N, C-alpha and C positions, 0 to 999 in steps of 0.2 A: 710396726706393726701399724696399720691404717685405725686413723677416730673415724667411729661413724657420728657425724653430725644429725640429730634427730631435729627436724621444723615443728613446730608447734602446728598445726590444725587450723584451717583459713579458710571462711564464710563468708561468702556475699552474700545476699540479700536486697532482689531489688524492691521498695518500698513504691515509689510513685512514677508517673511519666505524666507531665504536663509542659506546657505551654506559656512562654514568659508572659506577663499580664500584659495588655494593652498598652495602658497607660505608662508603658516604660520605653514606648515603640511613637511618643510623637511625633507628627511632622513639623518641619519649620516654615513660615508661611512668607516672604517676603515680599513686601511692597515698596511700589515709588512714591513717593511724593514730595509733591511741592515743582518749582519750575525754578526759579535763579534758587543755587545755593539749594540745592534739593537733599531729602534726606532718603534714605531706605530700612523700613519700619521692619521690624521682625515680632512675628508674632508664633507663640505657642503655648504651652497651656498654663503658664503662671502668667500672662499678659503680654501686651506689648514693649518692645525695648526696640530704641533704635539703635539701628547695627550696622549702621553708616550715616556719618552726618560729614555734609561736604564743606570742608574748609575754603577759607575764604578767596584765596586763589591758589594756584599753582600744579597740577597736572593732577591731581584727585578731583579737582572740581567738578561738581556734578551740575549741570544747569541741565532742563528739561530733558530729564529723560525720559524715553518712548519704550522702552523694551527690557526687559532682564531675562537671564535663561540659565541654569547650574549644568554646571559636568559634573564628572561622576566624582570628583574629587570635592566637592563643594566648593569651588569658584564659583565668583558670580560673573556674569559677564552682562556688562550695563551698556546700552548703547546710546550713549550722551546727547543728543541731537544738537543742543545748544553750544556745544563744544566742538562739533563734528568729529567723534572720536566714540571709539568704544576701550569701554573701562572695563578692567579685570582684577576683582576683590578676592582676596583671598578669605579663608575663614576667619583667621583674626582680624578682619575688617581692613588689613591695606591693602591702597589701591596704586594700580599703576596703568600706563596706558598700553594697552594691547593690541590697536590702528588707529591710522590717523586718516586725515585726507578725507573723511566720508560724509557724504552726503544721506545718511540711513536711515531709515525710523523701525523696523522690524530684526529681530535674529533670534536665532534657534541654534542647540548643541545636537551633534549627531552622538551617537552611543562611541564612536570613536574621539571624541573630544574635539574633534573640528568645530569651530564658529562658522553658522551662516550669516552675512548680513545681507540685508535688500536695500536698490537702491536705485527709487523709482521700479522700474521694469526688470533692473537686473536683478541678480543674485552672486554674492562673490562669495567664495569660501575661503574661510584661514586655518589653518595648520594651528598644533597648539605653541608654537612658536613664531604665532604673527603675524606670517608669509599667507598673502593673498594670491588664489589666482581666480578668473573670474570659472565660473559653474551654470549660470544660465540665464538665456532672456525670454523672456513670453513671446518677443515680435511684436506686443501689442503697448498701446500707452498705456498701462498700466504704472499701478502706483500700489506696493503692496504695503500691508498694516499690522502683517501677523502671519507669523511663518509659524508650521508646526509637523513633526518627525510620526512615523505611522512605525509599527513595530515592523517592516519591512523595510526601513531607511529611505521610503520617499518622501519628496520635503512638499507640503502644500502650504501654499500660498495666498493670502487673500484678498481679494482690491475693496473696497467700499467704495469706491466711484465707479467702476464695471459693471457693482453686480458681480462678479466670477469670483469661482474657487481655481486655482490651476493646481496641477500634481506634476512634478517633476520626479521621472525615478532615478536613479543614482548616477545616473550619465548626464542625470541635466534635462533629458529628452523631456518635453513639454504639452501635458494637454488639459484641454480645458473640460473640469470636471462638473462644476456648475457655471452657470449662466445667469441665474433667472431672483437670484437672494435680492434684499432690500438692506444694498452697504453693510457686508459680513464683514465685520471688525474685528472677532478675535476668533480665532480656533484651538482645539484639545480633541485629544484622543485618551480614550478611556483604556484599560489594561484588558479590552474585550475586542479590540480596534475600531469601537465605533466614532464616528468624528462626529464632534460636537460643534456648531457653527454660531456664536452668539451673533445680532446686528443689530442696527443701531434705531428698529423699530422696537425692541427691547424684549426679542424674542430670541428664542435658544432652539434650536433645530438637532435632533440628530440621526446621523446617518449612520445604518450598520455598513456591515462592510462590502453587500450587496449594494450599495449606494440607496437602497429606500431610505427616505426620508420622514418623521415625524415631531413634532414638537414638543417637546419638553419640558421647558418650563418657559417661564415668563417673568422676567425680571420688574423693578418695581417704576410706577410710570417715570417719565423723564428722567431714567437711570442713566442710560447711553451705556453700555457695555461697551468696553475696549480689550479688555484684556482674561485668558483664563486658566488654569490650571487642576490639574487636581490631586486628590493626595491619595496615601495609601491605601486607603479606606473605598475608595471611590467614589467621595464627595468632590463636588466641583465645587473649586471657586472663583466667580468672577468680578473684578474689576470695572467700577461703575465709575460716571465722568459725575454722571449728577448732573443738576443744572441748577449753578449760584443765583442765577439773575431769576428764577421760580423758587429758591427756600430748599431747593434739593442739593444738599452736601454726596461730594466724594463718599464710594463706599465700597466696600465687599460682601458680597452677597454669596450665602452659602447653601447650595444646593446638593439633599444627599440623591441617592441613585431612584428615590420615584419622582424626583424634579421637586420636591417640596422645600422650598429654600426659606431663608432666614437672615437677616444682617448680622453677618460676623463683623464687622467693624465701621466706622462712622465716621465722619468729619475728616475727611482724606482729602487733600487735592491732586487732582488728576493723577489717580491709581493705573495709571498706563503700562505699568511694570508688574507683573504678580508670578512668582515662583515659588516652588514647592519644594523643599529638601526633602523627598521620601526618606523614613525610618526607614532601617533595617529592618530583615525578614524576621521573622520572632524567632526566638530561636528554642531547641523542643530539651529536655532535660529530664533528666532520670535520676530518683533519689534512691541510695543507695546503704545499708549497715555493712562493716566490714568487722568480721569478727573475728577475734584470735586467742586460740588457746590460753588459757591463764586469767581470760576474765576483761580485756581489754576489748573497745569497741570504740569502731569509729565511724561519724555521719559525715557524709559525703555527695558531692554529685558528679554526672557524667553530662557534658553536652557533647550532642550528635556534632560529629566537622573536626572535635577536638579530639584533645588526650585527656586520659580520664585524673580527676584528682581527688583525694580524700583530705575532709577538712574538717575541722571542728565544731561543733555545731552552733554558733554563731558565728561562725566565717559569712562575711557578705559575700553574695553567692551573685548578685543581681545588676546590669547594669545601671538599675534605678535606685540602687542600694536599700534595697527588701532586704529582711532576713530570710533566707532560706525556709527556716520553722511557717513564719508568717506566709510566703508562697504556696506551702504544699497545703495548707488550711484552707487556703481560697480558690487552690486552683484543681487539685484534685479531683475531685466532682466534676464531670463533663467532662474533661481533659485526658482522660484516661486511654493510651494507644491501644 
């Protein structure tokens, strides 16, 4: 005789759909400061902390850092000009020598994790194992002080002495993009593919993908911008040397997408290196109740791209440790899909 099993009726009801709060997605901003026995400062919504402090000796000694860049795994690469090497610092702050014997000033990391380092007018490419090969040479007596990739993998290089910006395709073939700048010292691309060029005349210009340029913003007087990076919200951060003799300290200025600026951090010594660890994409969440005949009701969530979970009401469900109920109260309005 077969046994008949009767399962209770289960009803699932969607309550709301929303995007996790922006405060849970803040970027980390890394800035080099100092010359001898320098440090790397990390700024986040909680304020500034020292991410990496140079030891007095050893392979991790940081001397006159001139450029920094992050790869997709949040490893930080530092052009350690005073030691003629490139340091690799992992997310825990442990440093190793990535490449040595260099006379380099600037570096950049492509989407595959390869590190590109400029030595005068030469650019060398290092794979993730630290093995280097020649990538490009401008053919001119240039000294590239800033490198930046566009979304297609083209590498742009700025030379303030010659007043030029050169574009190298993925094969290393170069063309001069512009040759009439006033000491272009820093480059950065926004999410829409616009190129931003900071010059030593305290001007930031914006060039659309067609090459049409306009003045985007002006940094403070005697600021001398030397580094730039965008955060995930489209704000532009600019490292400025200042003028110690003129009473202007080094700083980082922040500009919104309309070009309105403010001082983000001040009192910095030679912030040549600036990099931003972009926050993860905001997660979309949905809230459900699961009712089972007999009176048992569970409350839970489902995150797109992952599997379903059903949790007790007070279970934390956000990576910034906010109660699910609190998130619903503040995010349901205006965020329903």
